[in-house]
N, C-alpha and C positions, 0 to 999 in steps of 0.2 A: 504494500500500500504506500502511495506517495505521502511523505511527511507533510503535515499542514500546521500552520501556526501564524504568528505575527511577530514583527520585530519593531520595538518602540525605540525611537531616537530621542534622547534627552539632552538638556544643557550639560556643559557650557556651550555657548554659541561660538566662542572664540578662544583659541589658545595662541598666545604670543610666546615665541621661544628665542633663546640665544641672545637676548638683549638685557642690559641692566634693569632690574625691576623698578628702581626709583624713577628712571626715565619713562618707562612704560606706564607706571601708575599716574604720573603727572599728566601724561598725554590722555590717559583714560578719563581722569577727572575733568580735564578740559573738554574732551569730546562729549561727556555727559552733561557738562555745564553745572556741576555740583559745587557747593560752596562750603560744606561741612563734612570733611572726611574723618572718619573714626578708624583708628588703627588698632588691631588686636594682635597680640604676639605673646611670646614667652619671656620670662624675666632673663633667661640666659641669653637669648638673642638680643633683647633690648639693652641689657646692661653689660653683656660680655663681648659685644661687637658694636660697630658703628653703623650697621645696616639699617636699623629702624630709625635712628637719628637722621641718616641720609635720606630715607624716604620722607620723613616729616619735613626736612629742610627743602627737598625738591618740590614737595607739594606747595610750599610757601603759604600764602594766606588761605589756601583751601584746607589746610590741616586744622582740625578742630580739637581733637583730644585722642588719648590712647589708653589702653589697658594692657599691661605686660605681665599679668599674673595668672595665666591660664595653666592649671596643673595638668598632669597626665590624666587621661580618661575624661576630661571635661566635666568636672563636678557641677551639678546644677546650681549650687549656691554661688560659685564663682561666676557662672554665666549670668545669673540675676544681678550680681554686683556690677559686672561689666555693662549690662543692659541699662542699669540706672545711670551710669556715666555717659553712655551714648545718648540716652534720652535727654539728659541735662545739657549735653553739647549740641542738641538739635541736629544730630547726624543725618546726612542725606546720602552717604555712601559708606559702606563698611568694607574695609580691607583687612584680610587675615594673612599674616605672615608666620609660617611655621608648619608643624606637622599635622596629623589628622586630628589630634585633640583640639588644636586651635581652630582648624577648619570646621569641625563639628560644633565647637562652641559658638562660632559665628552663625551657623545655621540656626541653632536653637535661640541664640540672642535675637535673631530676626523675628522669630515667633513671639518672643517676649515684647519686642517693640511694637509689633503689629497689634497685639492683643492686650497691651497694657499690663503685662504680668510683672509682679514685683516681689514674689516669694516662690521658692522652689516647689512647694506643694501645689501651686497654681498650674504647673505644667502637667499635672496628672491626667487631665482630660485631653491632652494633645499627643500623648505617647500611644504607640500601637501595642496591642495585646494579641494573644493567641486564642483561637476557639478550641473546642474539644478535639478537633482533628488536626491541631497544630498549624492551622492557617492564620496568617496575620489578619487582625481586625484593625483597620486603619481609620481613625476618626477623620471626619471632614471638618476643615476649618479654613478661614479666609487666608489666601496666599500672602506671605510677607511681601512688602512692596519696596523696601529699601534695597538699592542696588548692592551687589556683592561681587568682590574681586578677590581672588586667592593667589598668593605666592607660596607654593609648597616648598618645604625644605627637606622633606623626607619622601619616601616612595610608598606611603601608605594608601594614597589614592582617594581619600574622602572627597576631594575636590571634584571628582567625576561621578558622584552619586547624589540622588535626591533624598538620601537618608542621613540621619545623624544618630550618634550614640552619645549619651551623657550619663555620668555616674550619679545614681541616687545614693547619697551617703547613708541615709537612714535605712535603706534596704540592702546596702552594700552590694549593689548590682548595677550593671550598665543597662539602661533602657533606651528604646529606639523611637525615633520620630521619622515620619515620612510624609513628604509632599512634593509634587513635581517642581515646585518653585524653590525648594531649598537649595538646589545645586547653584553654584555661582554662575554668573553670566560670562565671566572672563577668568581664565587661568593664565598665569605668567610663569613660564619655565625659564628661570635664570640659573643656569648651572653654577655660576660663580658664587651665589649666596649659599649654595649647599656645601661649600667647602668648610663652613663653620659647623656643620652637623657632625656630631661625633661619629667616628668610623663604624662603631658597633651598631648605631642607630640607622645610619644610611644603609649598611649592608643587610641588617636584619629586616628593615622595612622593605628592602628589595626582595627578600625572600617572601615577605607578605604579598607583594605584587606577584611573585612567581606562583604563590599558592592560589591567587585568583585565577591565573591561567591554568594551573593544574586542575582545579576543581571544575573549570569550564570544560576542558577537553575530556575530563573524566565523567562529566554529567551525562545522564541518559536523557536529559531534557534540552540538550544543546542542539545545534544544527550545523551544517557545513559552513555557513557564513561565520558563525561565532567561533567554531573550532579553528578555522583558518586564521582568524584574528588572534586567538589565544596561542596558537602554535608560533606565530610570528613574535608574540610577546615572550614566549619561552626562549626563543633564540636571542632576541635583543637583550633580555635581562641577564641571561647567563654570560653572554659575551661582555656586556657592559659592567656587570658587577665584578667579574673576574679581573677586568682591566683596572677598575677603581681600586680593588684590593692591592694590585701591584703598584699602581701609580695614582695615589689619592688626588693629585692636582690635575689630572687629565679631564678637562672640562668637556671634551667631545664624548668621552666615555660616560660621564655623568649625564649628559643630554641624551645619550643612547638609552641609559637606564630610565630616564623620564619618559621617553617615547615608548619604551617597553611597558612601563607602568600604565600609561594612557591606554595602550592596546589591551592590557590585561583587564581594564575596567569596562571596556565597551560591552562585552557580552552581558555582564551583570546589569548594565543600564538598559539593555534591550529585553531583559526579562529572564535570562538564564540564572537559575538559583545556584547558590553555593551548597556545600555539603558539610560533613561532620567536622572537618578540620576547622572551618570557620566557626561552627557552632560551639565547639569546645573552646576555641580561642577566645570567644566573647566571654565565656564564663571564667576562664583563667585570668583574663584581664580585669573583669569587673569584681570577681570574688577575691582574687589573690594578688592583684596588681602586677601580674606578669606583663611586660611590655608587649605591644601589639606584634612586633616583628618576631620576637622570641616565641610567641605562641605558635606561629607558623613553622618556625625552625624545628620545634619539637614535635608538632602534630602532623605536619604534611606527610612525612614518610610513613607514619603509622596509619594515617587515613588511607593512603594508597595501598598499603598491605591489606588492610581490612576490606577495602572495596574490590580488590583484584578478582575475587571469584565472580563478581557481578559485572565488571566492566573491563575485562582483560583486553578486548580488542581496542578499546579506547586508550588504555594505558600503553599499548604498543605504539600508538600515535605519539604519545608523550615521549617515549624512548627515542623514536625516530626524530622528533623535533630537537631533542637534546643530543643528537648525533651518534647515538649508540643503540640502534634498534634491537640488538641481540640481548641487551641487559634489561633487568627488571626496572621499571620506573622508580619504585621505592628506593632501590639501591643507588640509582643514579642521583636522585634528589638528595638522599642522605649523605652521599659522598661529596656532593657539591657544597652542601651546608658546612661540612667539616673543613673543606678546602678554604672556605671564607673565614674560618676561625670562629665560628658561631656555636652556641650550645645546641646539642642535638638530643638531649634527654630531659625529662621533667625534673629529674634530680638536680641537673645543672642549673635550673632556674628556680630552685628552692621549693619544688612541689613534691612531697613524699606520699607514699601510699595511704597514709592516714586521712588524706583529704579526698581520696578517689570517690568514695560514696557520696559525699556532699557535692562534689563537682558533677557527678553523673546525674543526681537528682535535679540540679539546676539546669543541666543541659536539656532535659526533656521539655523545658519551656522555651527553647530556642527554635525558631521556625526552620532553620536549615537542617535540623535533625531529620525533618520529615521530607526533605528533598534530596537526601543522600542517595547515591546510586544503589547501595545495598540497604534494604530496609532495616530500620532499628526499632525493635519492639519495646525496649525498656532500658532502664539504667544499667543492667548487667552487661549489655553489649558496649555501653560507653566505658565501663570499667575495663572490659577486654581491650579496647583501643588504648586506654590510658596505660595498661600494662605493657602494650607494645612499645610505648614511648618512655617507659620508666627507665 
């Protein structure tokens, strides 16, 4: 039977690459004729480099205010605090400079501005939940209308999705928000600003991007269009990451990684779901604070091994894209992670077996558990995968 389906195309509408981000942001602000630009970043980037100061200076009188205290996993209390500053500054354009936590914080901040939210618990009715079958239940709400531009400094890829994750500190878990208008309109790939990103973070977030492509090609819900894009992402990312590992100052290799990241995100934006590696990764991050990239480093090979009985033919496509069709995909990916000098087991990121049961229970509330190539009936199978990564 001929496959049938649909492919959705989403924002961003523009990606500007290879130019200094401060210059591009000034041009973008002028093009939009905005007067009050609010800049969101991390403290390490704002206070440990001159990049944010250069952006603010280049914006000139269009710069309104900034917030440089976005923690990892974008806690909602920090987002609400930043939203209050942006509201007081009468911001008419939001710029996020940083990794996925900053980008996600910007998305949720825009919800706060649009709907006048001033406390974390007011976000409750905007997050998506799961029904009894594990399907997302996404609330309807008015689209954020403040413009949004992102300068990513890692390869986590949040700038290419209409979703955001933000940590609810009271529940100690990361919760999701989804709206077609959450994705930024413009993304700026400036490889030069990424040299400030710690090597472990750049490389591990690159493995996160690799995991997007792995779970696309491995998905039984993908298609030839998305598989071809993801296979290209696998090639660009492995080549680019290996070169940055050898030569950290190689801007061309860094840009290659960014293009690979972009390609890895396209299938998800069209509707191809992720699988168990991403589902477990969300719980490891929200519950235990494991960095995003590290979650994929330790879970991607285990997920491939678990899924192999259900998607062997698709995993052969992964091996071919990685240049060694005769080897198992899980072995290839695990070896590559080790070559990058990154952790490859749960023990190396501080997660021991005493936490496995709690992790498995929380995973059953993650939507991507239910779109995994090999069906997962309950927590015990999650524990089986965790044991593979132990």
